[in-house]
C-alpha positions in Angstrom: 0.0 0.0 0.0 2.8 2.4 0.9 4.5 1.7 -2.4 1.3 2.5 -4.4 0.8 5.7 -2.4 4.5 6.7 -3.1 4.0 6.0 -6.8 0.8 7.9 -6.9 2.4 10.9 -5.2 5.3 10.8 -7.6 3.0 10.9 -10.6 1.0 13.7 -9.1 4.1 15.7 -8.5 5.2 15.1 -12.1 1.8 16.2 -13.4 1.9 19.4 -11.3 5.4 20.3 -12.5 4.4 19.7 -16.1 1.4 21.9 -15.7 3.5 24.7 -14.1 5.9 24.6 -17.0 3.1 24.9 -19.5 1.5 27.7 -17.5 4.5 30.0 -18.1 4.0 30.0 -21.8 5.2 33.0 -23.7 2.9 34.9 -26.1 4.9 36.0 -29.0 3.9 38.9 -31.3 5.7 40.6 -34.1 8.6 39.9 -36.5 12.2 39.1 -35.9 14.8 39.9 -38.6 17.1 36.9 -38.5 19.8 38.9 -40.4 20.1 41.6 -37.7 18.6 40.3 -34.5 20.6 39.9 -31.3 20.7 36.5 -29.5 18.2 37.9 -27.0 15.8 38.9 -29.8 16.1 35.5 -31.5 15.4 33.7 -28.2 12.0 35.3 -28.2 11.0 32.9 -31.0 9.2 29.8 -30.0 11.6 26.9 -29.6 14.8 29.0 -29.9 17.1 29.0 -27.0 20.6 30.3 -26.5 22.4 27.6 -28.4 20.1 27.9 -31.5 20.3 31.7 -31.3 24.1 31.6 -31.2 24.1 29.1 -34.2 21.9 31.4 -36.2 24.2 34.3 -35.6 27.3 32.3 -36.4 25.8 31.0 -39.6 24.6 34.5 -40.8 28.1 36.0 -40.2 29.4 34.0 -43.2 26.1 33.4 -45.0 23.6 36.2 -44.7 20.1 34.7 -45.1 18.6 35.4 -48.6 15.4 33.5 -47.8 13.6 32.4 -44.6 13.9 28.8 -45.8 17.7 29.0 -45.5 17.3 28.7 -41.7 17.1 25.0 -42.1 20.9 25.1 -42.9 21.5 26.0 -39.3 22.1 23.0 -37.0 19.1 22.3 -34.9 16.6 24.0 -37.2 14.6 21.6 -39.4 11.4 21.9 -41.4 9.1 21.5 -38.4 11.0 24.2 -36.4 10.9 26.5 -39.4 7.2 25.9 -39.8 6.7 26.9 -36.2 8.6 30.2 -36.4 8.1 31.1 -40.1 5.3 33.6 -39.5 7.5 35.4 -37.0 10.7 35.9 -39.0 12.0 38.0 -41.9 15.3 38.5 -43.6 15.0 42.3 -43.9 13.4 45.2 -42.2 13.2 46.0 -38.5 12.4 43.6 -35.8 9.0 44.4 -34.2 8.7 41.5 -31.8 7.5 41.6 -28.2 6.7 38.9 -25.7 4.6 38.7 -22.7 4.4 35.9 -20.2 0.9 34.8 -19.4 -0.9 32.4 -17.2 1.8 32.4 -14.5 0.7 30.9 -11.2 0.4 33.4 -8.5 1.5 33.0 -4.9 -1.2 33.8 -2.4 0.1 35.6 0.7 -1.8 36.2 3.8 
């Protein structure tokens, strides 16, 4: 019985932590110019972290992007990732992106 209870509590803790991670989802709006954006700006894109942002910058230093589809030449960015971010990127013009964090759990204090 104790083993079942421990297993149940472990699963419950896992589900709560997964829900908390999902709750801190970023809402992304705007466009990021992949030829001029900083790493911080690139990291606003869904699924782009520090290493992918750095890889985009390293790639564009020797191969400026001539089309959005060229992003698939960057290690870690495949067709699915490109599909996810394509509506938020450009190869020219100014970046107009902004993010806001929504649905964060709040701590109740008494």
